[in-house]
N, CA, C, O and CB atoms as a CASP TS submission, in Angstrom:
PFRMAT TS
TARGET T0000
AUTHOR 0000-0000-0000
METHOD Language model
MODEL 1
PARENT N/A
ATOM      1  N   MET     1     -67.286  83.873   6.232  1.00  0.00           N
ATOM      2  CA  MET     1     -68.958  83.209   6.023  1.00  0.00           C
ATOM      3  C   MET     1     -69.405  83.831   6.533  1.00  0.00           C
ATOM      4  O   MET     1     -69.545  83.997   7.745  1.00  0.00           O
ATOM      5  CB  MET     1     -69.544  81.945   6.409  1.00  0.00           C
ATOM      6  N   ALA     2     -69.872  84.527   5.324  1.00  0.00           N
ATOM      7  CA  ALA     2     -70.928  85.502   5.981  1.00  0.00           C
ATOM      8  C   ALA     2     -72.220  84.826   6.502  1.00  0.00           C
ATOM      9  O   ALA     2     -72.593  83.779   5.973  1.00  0.00           O
ATOM     10  CB  ALA     2     -71.385  86.594   4.924  1.00  0.00           C
ATOM     11  N   GLY     3     -72.912  85.380   7.512  1.00  0.00           N
ATOM     12  CA  GLY     3     -74.439  85.186   8.064  1.00  0.00           C
ATOM     13  C   GLY     3     -73.965  83.977   9.414  1.00  0.00           C
ATOM     14  O   GLY     3     -74.871  83.464  10.070  1.00  0.00           O
ATOM     15  N   GLN     4     -73.132  83.777   9.580  1.00  0.00           N
ATOM     16  CA  GLN     4     -72.579  82.616  10.504  1.00  0.00           C
ATOM     17  C   GLN     4     -72.257  83.351  11.540  1.00  0.00           C
ATOM     18  O   GLN     4     -71.667  84.419  11.372  1.00  0.00           O
ATOM     19  CB  GLN     4     -71.341  81.719  10.012  1.00  0.00           C
ATOM     20  N   ALA     5     -72.636  82.840  12.935  1.00  0.00           N
ATOM     21  CA  ALA     5     -72.398  83.306  14.142  1.00  0.00           C
ATOM     22  C   ALA     5     -70.346  83.377  14.446  1.00  0.00           C
ATOM     23  O   ALA     5     -69.595  82.437  14.182  1.00  0.00           O
ATOM     24  CB  ALA     5     -73.404  82.131  15.209  1.00  0.00           C
ATOM     25  N   ASN     6     -70.044  84.296  14.844  1.00  0.00           N
ATOM     26  CA  ASN     6     -68.818  84.666  15.214  1.00  0.00           C
ATOM     27  C   ASN     6     -68.379  83.378  16.144  1.00  0.00           C
ATOM     28  O   ASN     6     -68.917  83.275  17.246  1.00  0.00           O
ATOM     29  CB  ASN     6     -68.836  86.143  15.936  1.00  0.00           C
ATOM     30  N   SER     7     -67.338  82.316  15.691  1.00  0.00           N
ATOM     31  CA  SER     7     -67.016  80.962  16.497  1.00  0.00           C
ATOM     32  C   SER     7     -65.217  80.874  16.668  1.00  0.00           C
ATOM     33  O   SER     7     -64.369  81.603  16.154  1.00  0.00           O
ATOM     34  CB  SER     7     -67.713  79.428  15.459  1.00  0.00           C
ATOM     35  N   ARG     8     -65.072  79.865  17.453  1.00  0.00           N
ATOM     36  CA  ARG     8     -63.984  79.596  17.510  1.00  0.00           C
ATOM     37  C   ARG     8     -63.804  78.127  18.216  1.00  0.00           C
ATOM     38  O   ARG     8     -64.498  77.752  19.161  1.00  0.00           O
ATOM     39  CB  ARG     8     -63.401  80.679  18.064  1.00  0.00           C
ATOM     40  N   ASP     9     -62.928  77.477  17.702  1.00  0.00           N
ATOM     41  CA  ASP     9     -62.515  75.759  17.853  1.00  0.00           C
ATOM     42  C   ASP     9     -61.071  75.805  18.571  1.00  0.00           C
ATOM     43  O   ASP     9     -60.103  76.459  18.182  1.00  0.00           O
ATOM     44  CB  ASP     9     -62.337  74.805  16.094  1.00  0.00           C
ATOM     45  N   VAL    10     -61.149  74.832  19.891  1.00  0.00           N
ATOM     46  CA  VAL    10     -59.997  74.727  20.428  1.00  0.00           C
ATOM     47  C   VAL    10     -59.621  73.280  20.213  1.00  0.00           C
ATOM     48  O   VAL    10     -60.306  72.367  20.674  1.00  0.00           O
ATOM     49  CB  VAL    10     -60.013  75.187  21.798  1.00  0.00           C
ATOM     50  N   VAL    11     -58.572  73.092  19.538  1.00  0.00           N
ATOM     51  CA  VAL    11     -58.278  71.741  19.430  1.00  0.00           C
ATOM     52  C   VAL    11     -56.737  71.372  19.153  1.00  0.00           C
ATOM     53  O   VAL    11     -55.892  72.084  18.611  1.00  0.00           O
ATOM     54  CB  VAL    11     -59.139  71.222  18.367  1.00  0.00           C
ATOM     55  N   GLN    12     -56.552  69.705  19.813  1.00  0.00           N
ATOM     56  CA  GLN    12     -54.988  69.370  19.950  1.00  0.00           C
ATOM     57  C   GLN    12     -54.348  69.341  18.479  1.00  0.00           C
ATOM     58  O   GLN    12     -55.047  69.022  17.517  1.00  0.00           O
ATOM     59  CB  GLN    12     -54.735  67.802  20.725  1.00  0.00           C
ATOM     60  N   ARG    13     -53.191  69.635  18.356  1.00  0.00           N
ATOM     61  CA  ARG    13     -52.416  69.515  17.046  1.00  0.00           C
ATOM     62  C   ARG    13     -51.573  68.149  17.398  1.00  0.00           C
ATOM     63  O   ARG    13     -51.276  67.479  18.387  1.00  0.00           O
ATOM     64  CB  ARG    13     -51.364  70.986  16.669  1.00  0.00           C
ATOM     65  N   SER    14     -51.400  68.152  16.171  1.00  0.00           N
ATOM     66  CA  SER    14     -50.128  66.591  16.340  1.00  0.00           C
ATOM     67  C   SER    14     -49.649  66.647  16.705  1.00  0.00           C
ATOM     68  O   SER    14     -49.384  65.539  17.171  1.00  0.00           O
ATOM     69  CB  SER    14     -49.328  65.897  15.762  1.00  0.00           C
ATOM     70  N   ASP    15     -48.828  67.581  17.137  1.00  0.00           N
ATOM     71  CA  ASP    15     -47.595  67.947  18.301  1.00  0.00           C
ATOM     72  C   ASP    15     -47.838  67.803  19.591  1.00  0.00           C
ATOM     73  O   ASP    15     -46.987  67.451  20.409  1.00  0.00           O
ATOM     74  CB  ASP    15     -47.136  69.324  18.315  1.00  0.00           C
ATOM     75  N   GLY    16     -49.216  68.114  19.890  1.00  0.00           N
ATOM     76  CA  GLY    16     -49.779  68.118  21.359  1.00  0.00           C
ATOM     77  C   GLY    16     -50.062  68.894  22.078  1.00  0.00           C
ATOM     78  O   GLY    16     -50.490  68.819  23.229  1.00  0.00           O
ATOM     79  N   SER    17     -49.697  70.242  21.031  1.00  0.00           N
ATOM     80  CA  SER    17     -50.073  72.119  21.887  1.00  0.00           C
ATOM     81  C   SER    17     -51.569  71.950  20.712  1.00  0.00           C
ATOM     82  O   SER    17     -51.965  71.453  19.658  1.00  0.00           O
ATOM     83  CB  SER    17     -48.276  74.280  21.335  1.00  0.00           C
ATOM     84  N   TRP    18     -51.899  72.721  21.779  1.00  0.00           N
ATOM     85  CA  TRP    18     -53.441  73.171  21.846  1.00  0.00           C
ATOM     86  C   TRP    18     -53.941  74.187  20.420  1.00  0.00           C
ATOM     87  O   TRP    18     -52.820  74.406  19.963  1.00  0.00           O
ATOM     88  CB  TRP    18     -53.634  74.178  23.438  1.00  0.00           C
ATOM     89  N   ALA    19     -54.679  74.741  19.699  1.00  0.00           N
ATOM     90  CA  ALA    19     -54.024  75.420  18.426  1.00  0.00           C
ATOM     91  C   ALA    19     -56.187  76.477  18.956  1.00  0.00           C
ATOM     92  O   ALA    19     -57.122  75.765  19.323  1.00  0.00           O
ATOM     93  CB  ALA    19     -53.476  73.830  16.156  1.00  0.00           C
ATOM     94  N   VAL    20     -56.313  77.677  18.853  1.00  0.00           N
ATOM     95  CA  VAL    20     -57.295  77.890  18.651  1.00  0.00           C
ATOM     96  C   VAL    20     -57.227  78.522  17.236  1.00  0.00           C
ATOM     97  O   VAL    20     -56.224  79.118  16.843  1.00  0.00           O
ATOM     98  CB  VAL    20     -57.789  78.488  19.671  1.00  0.00           C
ATOM     99  N   THR    21     -58.426  78.348  16.438  1.00  0.00           N
ATOM    100  CA  THR    21     -58.970  78.121  14.994  1.00  0.00           C
ATOM    101  C   THR    21     -60.156  78.405  14.966  1.00  0.00           C
ATOM    102  O   THR    21     -60.872  78.142  15.932  1.00  0.00           O
ATOM    103  CB  THR    21     -58.881  76.849  14.435  1.00  0.00           C
ATOM    104  N   ARG    22     -60.789  79.199  13.498  1.00  0.00           N
ATOM    105  CA  ARG    22     -61.759  79.460  13.157  1.00  0.00           C
ATOM    106  C   ARG    22     -62.210  78.051  12.545  1.00  0.00           C
ATOM    107  O   ARG    22     -61.440  77.357  11.881  1.00  0.00           O
ATOM    108  CB  ARG    22     -61.693  80.627  12.429  1.00  0.00           C
ATOM    109  N   PRO    23     -63.469  77.711  12.819  1.00  0.00           N
ATOM    110  CA  PRO    23     -63.879  76.562  11.957  1.00  0.00           C
ATOM    111  C   PRO    23     -63.839  76.404  10.624  1.00  0.00           C
ATOM    112  O   PRO    23     -64.383  76.863   9.620  1.00  0.00           O
ATOM    113  CB  PRO    23     -64.946  76.333  12.123  1.00  0.00           C
ATOM    114  N   GLY    24     -62.946  75.535  10.956  1.00  0.00           N
ATOM    115  CA  GLY    24     -62.544  74.989   9.040  1.00  0.00           C
ATOM    116  C   GLY    24     -61.975  75.640   8.544  1.00  0.00           C
ATOM    117  O   GLY    24     -62.096  75.931   7.354  1.00  0.00           O
ATOM    118  N   GLY    25     -60.770  76.283   9.706  1.00  0.00           N
ATOM    119  CA  GLY    25     -59.389  76.691   9.393  1.00  0.00           C
ATOM    120  C   GLY    25     -58.590  75.928   9.541  1.00  0.00           C
ATOM    121  O   GLY    25     -58.778  75.123  10.454  1.00  0.00           O
ATOM    122  N   GLN    26     -57.550  75.833   8.867  1.00  0.00           N
ATOM    123  CA  GLN    26     -55.927  75.458   9.194  1.00  0.00           C
ATOM    124  C   GLN    26     -55.249  76.068   9.857  1.00  0.00           C
ATOM    125  O   GLN    26     -54.648  75.445  10.732  1.00  0.00           O
ATOM    126  CB  GLN    26     -55.111  75.413   8.297  1.00  0.00           C
ATOM    127  N   ARG    27     -55.077  77.251   9.769  1.00  0.00           N
ATOM    128  CA  ARG    27     -54.241  78.135  10.365  1.00  0.00           C
ATOM    129  C   ARG    27     -54.552  78.231  11.507  1.00  0.00           C
ATOM    130  O   ARG    27     -55.665  78.748  11.601  1.00  0.00           O
ATOM    131  CB  ARG    27     -54.153  79.249   9.879  1.00  0.00           C
ATOM    132  N   ALA    28     -53.940  77.890  12.814  1.00  0.00           N
ATOM    133  CA  ALA    28     -54.097  78.772  13.868  1.00  0.00           C
ATOM    134  C   ALA    28     -53.699  80.006  14.293  1.00  0.00           C
ATOM    135  O   ALA    28     -52.615  80.566  14.129  1.00  0.00           O
ATOM    136  CB  ALA    28     -53.862  78.323  14.554  1.00  0.00           C
ATOM    137  N   LEU    29     -55.114  80.536  15.100  1.00  0.00           N
ATOM    138  CA  LEU    29     -54.792  81.928  15.863  1.00  0.00           C
ATOM    139  C   LEU    29     -53.979  81.912  16.691  1.00  0.00           C
ATOM    140  O   LEU    29     -53.113  82.703  16.317  1.00  0.00           O
ATOM    141  CB  LEU    29     -55.726  82.521  16.512  1.00  0.00           C
ATOM    142  N   PHE    30     -53.729  81.524  17.541  1.00  0.00           N
ATOM    143  CA  PHE    30     -53.284  80.751  18.847  1.00  0.00           C
ATOM    144  C   PHE    30     -52.367  79.418  19.092  1.00  0.00           C
ATOM    145  O   PHE    30     -52.984  78.456  18.637  1.00  0.00           O
ATOM    146  CB  PHE    30     -54.431  80.397  19.390  1.00  0.00           C
ATOM    147  N   THR    31     -51.284  79.076  19.573  1.00  0.00           N
ATOM    148  CA  THR    31     -51.580  78.330  20.581  1.00  0.00           C
ATOM    149  C   THR    31     -50.827  78.248  21.679  1.00  0.00           C
ATOM    150  O   THR    31     -50.252  79.228  22.153  1.00  0.00           O
ATOM    151  CB  THR    31     -51.726  77.319  20.218  1.00  0.00           C
ATOM    152  N   ALA    32     -50.752  76.719  22.321  1.00  0.00           N
ATOM    153  CA  ALA    32     -50.242  77.475  23.671  1.00  0.00           C
ATOM    154  C   ALA    32     -50.015  75.786  24.201  1.00  0.00           C
ATOM    155  O   ALA    32     -50.991  75.037  24.176  1.00  0.00           O
ATOM    156  CB  ALA    32     -51.637  78.796  24.753  1.00  0.00           C
ATOM    157  N   SER    33     -48.860  75.352  24.602  1.00  0.00           N
ATOM    158  CA  SER    33     -48.788  74.005  25.822  1.00  0.00           C
ATOM    159  C   SER    33     -50.208  73.583  26.176  1.00  0.00           C
ATOM    160  O   SER    33     -50.550  72.675  25.418  1.00  0.00           O
ATOM    161  CB  SER    33     -48.001  74.493  27.456  1.00  0.00           C
ATOM    162  N   THR    34     -50.929  73.827  26.835  1.00  0.00           N
ATOM    163  CA  THR    34     -52.391  73.038  27.651  1.00  0.00           C
ATOM    164  C   THR    34     -53.385  73.856  27.457  1.00  0.00           C
ATOM    165  O   THR    34     -53.387  75.086  27.505  1.00  0.00           O
ATOM    166  CB  THR    34     -52.384  72.786  29.373  1.00  0.00           C
ATOM    167  N   GLN    35     -54.327  73.041  27.210  1.00  0.00           N
ATOM    168  CA  GLN    35     -56.020  73.024  26.712  1.00  0.00           C
ATOM    169  C   GLN    35     -56.620  74.326  27.620  1.00  0.00           C
ATOM    170  O   GLN    35     -57.522  75.053  27.204  1.00  0.00           O
ATOM    171  CB  GLN    35     -57.027  71.239  27.230  1.00  0.00           C
ATOM    172  N   ALA    36     -56.170  74.436  28.510  1.00  0.00           N
ATOM    173  CA  ALA    36     -56.669  75.670  29.892  1.00  0.00           C
ATOM    174  C   ALA    36     -56.581  76.391  29.013  1.00  0.00           C
ATOM    175  O   ALA    36     -57.519  76.736  28.294  1.00  0.00           O
ATOM    176  CB  ALA    36     -55.788  76.166  31.426  1.00  0.00           C
ATOM    177  N   GLU    37     -54.777  76.945  28.863  1.00  0.00           N
ATOM    178  CA  GLU    37     -54.117  78.287  28.080  1.00  0.00           C
ATOM    179  C   GLU    37     -55.677  78.687  26.597  1.00  0.00           C
ATOM    180  O   GLU    37     -56.407  79.622  26.268  1.00  0.00           O
ATOM    181  CB  GLU    37     -51.920  77.551  27.062  1.00  0.00           C
ATOM    182  N   ALA    38     -55.412  77.312  26.213  1.00  0.00           N
ATOM    183  CA  ALA    38     -56.525  77.919  24.910  1.00  0.00           C
ATOM    184  C   ALA    38     -57.484  78.367  24.839  1.00  0.00           C
ATOM    185  O   ALA    38     -57.910  79.146  23.985  1.00  0.00           O
ATOM    186  CB  ALA    38     -56.955  77.339  24.161  1.00  0.00           C
ATOM    187  N   VAL    39     -58.265  77.695  26.253  1.00  0.00           N
ATOM    188  CA  VAL    39     -59.296  78.071  25.863  1.00  0.00           C
ATOM    189  C   VAL    39     -59.396  79.295  26.720  1.00  0.00           C
ATOM    190  O   VAL    39     -60.456  79.853  26.441  1.00  0.00           O
ATOM    191  CB  VAL    39     -60.293  77.086  25.892  1.00  0.00           C
ATOM    192  N   GLN    40     -58.565  80.121  27.892  1.00  0.00           N
ATOM    193  CA  GLN    40     -58.729  81.332  28.142  1.00  0.00           C
ATOM    194  C   GLN    40     -58.311  82.043  26.993  1.00  0.00           C
ATOM    195  O   GLN    40     -59.030  83.036  27.108  1.00  0.00           O
ATOM    196  CB  GLN    40     -58.133  81.683  29.268  1.00  0.00           C
ATOM    197  N   ARG    41     -57.663  82.225  25.985  1.00  0.00           N
ATOM    198  CA  ARG    41     -57.358  83.073  24.847  1.00  0.00           C
ATOM    199  C   ARG    41     -58.239  82.801  23.669  1.00  0.00           C
ATOM    200  O   ARG    41     -58.428  83.256  22.541  1.00  0.00           O
ATOM    201  CB  ARG    41     -55.947  82.908  24.449  1.00  0.00           C
ATOM    202  N   ALA    42     -58.516  82.222  24.144  1.00  0.00           N
ATOM    203  CA  ALA    42     -59.935  82.143  22.823  1.00  0.00           C
ATOM    204  C   ALA    42     -61.274  82.627  23.095  1.00  0.00           C
ATOM    205  O   ALA    42     -62.162  83.096  22.384  1.00  0.00           O
ATOM    206  CB  ALA    42     -60.377  80.581  22.388  1.00  0.00           C
ATOM    207  N   GLY    43     -61.158  82.374  24.340  1.00  0.00           N
ATOM    208  CA  GLY    43     -62.506  83.365  25.432  1.00  0.00           C
ATOM    209  C   GLY    43     -62.383  84.903  24.634  1.00  0.00           C
ATOM    210  O   GLY    43     -63.077  85.537  23.839  1.00  0.00           O
ATOM    211  N   GLU    44     -60.905  85.124  25.433  1.00  0.00           N
ATOM    212  CA  GLU    44     -60.402  86.710  25.693  1.00  0.00           C
ATOM    213  C   GLU    44     -60.422  87.029  23.313  1.00  0.00           C
ATOM    214  O   GLU    44     -60.369  88.051  22.628  1.00  0.00           O
ATOM    215  CB  GLU    44     -57.857  86.743  27.017  1.00  0.00           C
ATOM    216  N   LEU    45     -60.485  86.070  23.087  1.00  0.00           N
ATOM    217  CA  LEU    45     -60.494  86.750  21.486  1.00  0.00           C
ATOM    218  C   LEU    45     -61.870  87.209  21.120  1.00  0.00           C
ATOM    219  O   LEU    45     -62.257  88.200  20.501  1.00  0.00           O
ATOM    220  CB  LEU    45     -60.038  85.605  20.231  1.00  0.00           C
ATOM    221  N   LEU    46     -62.791  85.746  21.934  1.00  0.00           N
ATOM    222  CA  LEU    46     -64.326  85.843  21.449  1.00  0.00           C
ATOM    223  C   LEU    46     -64.701  87.541  21.621  1.00  0.00           C
ATOM    224  O   LEU    46     -65.130  88.384  20.834  1.00  0.00           O
ATOM    225  CB  LEU    46     -65.484  84.720  22.578  1.00  0.00           C
ATOM    226  N   GLN    47     -64.324  87.567  23.006  1.00  0.00           N
ATOM    227  CA  GLN    47     -64.691  88.935  23.602  1.00  0.00           C
ATOM    228  C   GLN    47     -64.254  89.860  23.286  1.00  0.00           C
ATOM    229  O   GLN    47     -64.917  90.642  23.967  1.00  0.00           O
ATOM    230  CB  GLN    47     -64.564  89.128  24.658  1.00  0.00           C
ATOM    231  N   ARG    48     -63.375  90.644  22.552  1.00  0.00           N
ATOM    232  CA  ARG    48     -63.107  91.920  22.011  1.00  0.00           C
ATOM    233  C   ARG    48     -63.419  91.643  20.361  1.00  0.00           C
ATOM    234  O   ARG    48     -63.398  92.676  19.692  1.00  0.00           O
ATOM    235  CB  ARG    48     -61.472  92.438  22.406  1.00  0.00           C
ATOM    236  N   ASP    49     -63.665  90.569  19.722  1.00  0.00           N
ATOM    237  CA  ASP    49     -64.575  90.019  18.349  1.00  0.00           C
ATOM    238  C   ASP    49     -66.279  90.545  18.450  1.00  0.00           C
ATOM    239  O   ASP    49     -66.949  90.468  17.420  1.00  0.00           O
ATOM    240  CB  ASP    49     -64.559  88.004  18.339  1.00  0.00           C
ATOM    241  N   GLY    50     -66.845  91.013  19.586  1.00  0.00           N
ATOM    242  CA  GLY    50     -67.755  90.643  19.552  1.00  0.00           C
ATOM    243  C   GLY    50     -69.030  89.796  20.424  1.00  0.00           C
ATOM    244  O   GLY    50     -70.237  89.977  20.584  1.00  0.00           O
ATOM    245  N   GLY    51     -68.266  89.033  20.762  1.00  0.00           N
ATOM    246  CA  GLY    51     -68.955  87.289  21.430  1.00  0.00           C
ATOM    247  C   GLY    51     -69.328  86.453  20.248  1.00  0.00           C
ATOM    248  O   GLY    51     -69.233  86.599  19.030  1.00  0.00           O
ATOM    249  N   GLY    52     -69.755  85.587  20.992  1.00  0.00           N
ATOM    250  CA  GLY    52     -69.672  84.021  20.233  1.00  0.00           C
ATOM    251  C   GLY    52     -69.801  82.952  20.648  1.00  0.00           C
ATOM    252  O   GLY    52     -69.827  82.905  21.878  1.00  0.00           O
ATOM    253  N   GLU    53     -69.920  81.802  20.012  1.00  0.00           N
ATOM    254  CA  GLU    53     -69.557  80.125  20.215  1.00  0.00           C
ATOM    255  C   GLU    53     -68.138  80.044  20.637  1.00  0.00           C
ATOM    256  O   GLU    53     -67.271  80.878  20.377  1.00  0.00           O
ATOM    257  CB  GLU    53     -69.716  79.138  18.733  1.00  0.00           C
ATOM    258  N   LEU    54     -67.981  78.834  21.386  1.00  0.00           N
ATOM    259  CA  LEU    54     -66.337  78.639  21.861  1.00  0.00           C
ATOM    260  C   LEU    54     -66.626  77.492  21.853  1.00  0.00           C
ATOM    261  O   LEU    54     -67.543  77.158  22.604  1.00  0.00           O
ATOM    262  CB  LEU    54     -65.565  79.221  23.268  1.00  0.00           C
ATOM    263  N   ARG    55     -66.010  76.521  21.067  1.00  0.00           N
ATOM    264  CA  ARG    55     -65.917  74.795  21.176  1.00  0.00           C
ATOM    265  C   ARG    55     -64.804  74.228  21.351  1.00  0.00           C
ATOM    266  O   ARG    55     -63.733  74.355  20.756  1.00  0.00           O
ATOM    267  CB  ARG    55     -66.325  74.060  20.055  1.00  0.00           C
ATOM    268  N   ILE    56     -65.257  73.301  22.590  1.00  0.00           N
ATOM    269  CA  ILE    56     -63.472  73.103  22.964  1.00  0.00           C
ATOM    270  C   ILE    56     -63.481  71.343  22.613  1.00  0.00           C
ATOM    271  O   ILE    56     -64.422  70.560  22.742  1.00  0.00           O
ATOM    272  CB  ILE    56     -62.878  73.580  25.197  1.00  0.00           C
ATOM    273  N   HIS    57     -62.393  71.135  22.240  1.00  0.00           N
ATOM    274  CA  HIS    57     -62.647  70.054  21.225  1.00  0.00           C
ATOM    275  C   HIS    57     -61.870  69.092  22.266  1.00  0.00           C
ATOM    276  O   HIS    57     -60.896  69.709  22.696  1.00  0.00           O
ATOM    277  CB  HIS    57     -61.987  70.265  19.453  1.00  0.00           C
ATOM    278  N   GLY    58     -61.986  67.400  22.993  1.00  0.00           N
ATOM    279  CA  GLY    58     -61.636  66.731  23.596  1.00  0.00           C
ATOM    280  C   GLY    58     -59.813  66.582  22.582  1.00  0.00           C
ATOM    281  O   GLY    58     -59.205  67.298  21.785  1.00  0.00           O
ATOM    282  N   VAL    59     -59.556  65.124  23.301  1.00  0.00           N
ATOM    283  CA  VAL    59     -58.297  64.426  22.098  1.00  0.00           C
ATOM    284  C   VAL    59     -58.431  63.854  21.189  1.00  0.00           C
ATOM    285  O   VAL    59     -57.718  63.861  20.186  1.00  0.00           O
ATOM    286  CB  VAL    59     -57.479  63.578  22.380  1.00  0.00           C
ATOM    287  N   ASP    60     -59.908  62.928  21.515  1.00  0.00           N
ATOM    288  CA  ASP    60     -60.540  62.412  20.626  1.00  0.00           C
ATOM    289  C   ASP    60     -61.081  63.072  19.179  1.00  0.00           C
ATOM    290  O   ASP    60     -61.620  62.475  18.248  1.00  0.00           O
ATOM    291  CB  ASP    60     -61.384  62.014  21.309  1.00  0.00           C
ATOM    292  N   GLY    61     -60.739  64.596  19.305  1.00  0.00           N
ATOM    293  CA  GLY    61     -61.246  65.452  18.493  1.00  0.00           C
ATOM    294  C   GLY    61     -62.779  66.047  18.606  1.00  0.00           C
ATOM    295  O   GLY    61     -63.156  67.045  17.990  1.00  0.00           O
ATOM    296  N   GLN    62     -63.802  65.074  19.715  1.00  0.00           N
ATOM    297  CA  GLN    62     -64.942  65.147  19.508  1.00  0.00           C
ATOM    298  C   GLN    62     -65.384  66.773  20.410  1.00  0.00           C
ATOM    299  O   GLN    62     -64.706  67.258  21.316  1.00  0.00           O
ATOM    300  CB  GLN    62     -65.586  63.657  19.963  1.00  0.00           C
ATOM    301  N   VAL    63     -66.713  67.380  19.832  1.00  0.00           N
ATOM    302  CA  VAL    63     -66.583  68.853  20.798  1.00  0.00           C
ATOM    303  C   VAL    63     -67.224  67.927  22.346  1.00  0.00           C
ATOM    304  O   VAL    63     -67.964  66.950  22.462  1.00  0.00           O
ATOM    305  CB  VAL    63     -68.014  70.667  20.030  1.00  0.00           C
ATOM    306  N   ARG    64     -66.532  68.780  23.323  1.00  0.00           N
ATOM    307  CA  ARG    64     -66.522  68.129  24.527  1.00  0.00           C
ATOM    308  C   ARG    64     -67.330  69.419  25.314  1.00  0.00           C
ATOM    309  O   ARG    64     -67.570  69.124  26.485  1.00  0.00           O
ATOM    310  CB  ARG    64     -64.875  67.633  25.084  1.00  0.00           C
ATOM    311  N   ASP    65     -67.768  70.687  24.950  1.00  0.00           N
ATOM    312  CA  ASP    65     -67.976  71.486  25.969  1.00  0.00           C
ATOM    313  C   ASP    65     -68.273  72.718  24.649  1.00  0.00           C
ATOM    314  O   ASP    65     -67.509  72.833  23.690  1.00  0.00           O
ATOM    315  CB  ASP    65     -66.588  71.610  27.273  1.00  0.00           C
ATOM    316  N   GLN    66     -69.233  73.370  24.800  1.00  0.00           N
ATOM    317  CA  GLN    66     -69.446  74.658  24.141  1.00  0.00           C
ATOM    318  C   GLN    66     -69.893  75.864  24.947  1.00  0.00           C
ATOM    319  O   GLN    66     -70.850  75.798  25.719  1.00  0.00           O
ATOM    320  CB  GLN    66     -70.394  74.466  23.145  1.00  0.00           C
ATOM    321  N   ARG    67     -69.287  76.803  24.783  1.00  0.00           N
ATOM    322  CA  ARG    67     -69.930  77.911  25.778  1.00  0.00           C
ATOM    323  C   ARG    67     -70.008  79.134  25.111  1.00  0.00           C
ATOM    324  O   ARG    67     -69.066  79.544  24.434  1.00  0.00           O
ATOM    325  CB  ARG    67     -69.114  78.175  27.112  1.00  0.00           C
ATOM    326  N   THR    68     -71.357  79.930  25.284  1.00  0.00           N
ATOM    327  CA  THR    68     -71.065  81.239  24.611  1.00  0.00           C
ATOM    328  C   THR    68     -70.714  82.163  25.627  1.00  0.00           C
ATOM    329  O   THR    68     -70.967  82.179  26.831  1.00  0.00           O
ATOM    330  CB  THR    68     -72.226  81.794  23.789  1.00  0.00           C
ATOM    331  N   ILE    69     -69.689  83.397  24.438  1.00  0.00           N
ATOM    332  CA  ILE    69     -69.172  84.359  25.433  1.00  0.00           C
ATOM    333  C   ILE    69     -69.727  85.689  24.580  1.00  0.00           C
ATOM    334  O   ILE    69     -69.841  86.131  23.436  1.00  0.00           O
ATOM    335  CB  ILE    69     -67.329  84.252  25.748  1.00  0.00           C
ATOM    336  N   ALA    70     -70.047  86.069  26.303  1.00  0.00           N
ATOM    337  CA  ALA    70     -70.501  87.619  25.718  1.00  0.00           C
ATOM    338  C   ALA    70     -69.981  88.825  25.249  1.00  0.00           C
ATOM    339  O   ALA    70     -69.085  89.159  26.024  1.00  0.00           O
ATOM    340  CB  ALA    70     -71.026  88.149  26.428  1.00  0.00           C
ATOM    341  N   PRO    71     -70.120  89.667  24.317  1.00  0.00           N
ATOM    342  CA  PRO    71     -69.027  90.596  23.687  1.00  0.00           C
ATOM    343  C   PRO    71     -68.448  91.587  24.796  1.00  0.00           C
ATOM    344  O   PRO    71     -69.129  91.777  25.804  1.00  0.00           O
ATOM    345  CB  PRO    71     -69.684  91.506  22.413  1.00  0.00           C
ATOM    346  N   GLY    72     -67.385  92.138  24.669  1.00  0.00           N
ATOM    347  CA  GLY    72     -66.768  92.681  25.630  1.00  0.00           C
ATOM    348  C   GLY    72     -67.121  93.876  25.672  1.00  0.00           C
ATOM    349  O   GLY    72     -67.980  94.239  24.870  1.00  0.00           O
ATOM    350  N   ASN    73     -66.457  95.009  26.795  1.00  0.00           N
ATOM    351  CA  ASN    73     -66.901  96.667  27.024  1.00  0.00           C
ATOM    352  C   ASN    73     -66.299  97.038  26.222  1.00  0.00           C
ATOM    353  O   ASN    73     -65.083  96.852  26.263  1.00  0.00           O
ATOM    354  CB  ASN    73     -66.654  97.534  28.265  1.00  0.00           C
ATOM    355  N   ASP    74     -66.893  97.725  25.149  1.00  0.00           N
ATOM    356  CA  ASP    74     -66.741  98.270  23.675  1.00  0.00           C
ATOM    357  C   ASP    74     -66.102  99.856  24.370  1.00  0.00           C
ATOM    358  O   ASP    74     -66.846 100.604  25.005  1.00  0.00           O
ATOM    359  CB  ASP    74     -68.582  98.333  22.524  1.00  0.00           C
ATOM    360  N   PRO    75     -64.687 100.162  24.125  1.00  0.00           N
ATOM    361  CA  PRO    75     -64.601 101.558  24.768  1.00  0.00           C
ATOM    362  C   PRO    75     -65.114 102.714  23.644  1.00  0.00           C
ATOM    363  O   PRO    75     -65.179 103.881  24.033  1.00  0.00           O
ATOM    364  CB  PRO    75     -62.927 101.862  25.264  1.00  0.00           C
ATOM    365  N   VAL    76     -65.445 102.417  22.378  1.00  0.00           N
ATOM    366  CA  VAL    76     -66.023 103.279  21.884  1.00  0.00           C
ATOM    367  C   VAL    76     -67.402 102.630  20.987  1.00  0.00           C
ATOM    368  O   VAL    76     -66.963 102.062  19.987  1.00  0.00           O
ATOM    369  CB  VAL    76     -64.969 104.024  21.177  1.00  0.00           C
ATOM    370  N   PRO    77     -68.677 102.566  21.047  1.00  0.00           N
ATOM    371  CA  PRO    77     -68.910 102.434  20.987  1.00  0.00           C
ATOM    372  C   PRO    77     -69.872 102.817  19.283  1.00  0.00           C
ATOM    373  O   PRO    77     -69.687 103.963  18.872  1.00  0.00           O
ATOM    374  CB  PRO    77     -68.667 102.349  22.000  1.00  0.00           C
ATOM    375  N   PRO    78     -70.383 102.319  18.802  1.00  0.00           N
ATOM    376  CA  PRO    78     -71.082 102.591  17.529  1.00  0.00           C
ATOM    377  C   PRO    78     -72.154 103.906  17.775  1.00  0.00           C
ATOM    378  O   PRO    78     -73.086 103.660  18.540  1.00  0.00           O
ATOM    379  CB  PRO    78     -71.914 101.139  17.040  1.00  0.00           C
ATOM    380  N   LYS    79     -72.103 105.119  17.259  1.00  0.00           N
ATOM    381  CA  LYS    79     -73.009 105.914  17.334  1.00  0.00           C
ATOM    382  C   LYS    79     -74.500 105.704  16.825  1.00  0.00           C
ATOM    383  O   LYS    79     -74.734 104.878  15.943  1.00  0.00           O
ATOM    384  CB  LYS    79     -72.491 106.813  16.850  1.00  0.00           C
ATOM    385  N   GLY    80     -75.415 106.404  17.353  1.00  0.00           N
ATOM    386  CA  GLY    80     -76.816 106.087  16.821  1.00  0.00           C
ATOM    387  C   GLY    80     -77.521 105.169  17.513  1.00  0.00           C
ATOM    388  O   GLY    80     -78.655 104.859  17.149  1.00  0.00           O
TER
END
């Protein structure tokens, strides 16, 4: 989706596990047994991918927290 900020969602799946997804995406990028583990991994993914918004959904599906993740340290930054 061009023009949209880099973002990820942490949502609960029907089996009770927690998934990291792209907005509107059906396929999980990562799954975990706990929400805390999914939040940590989502932050790491966003940091690696240049930073962005992390939305954490509660068990009711509503967004309960939103965080801005800064980009990580790129060992090979672009020239110029």
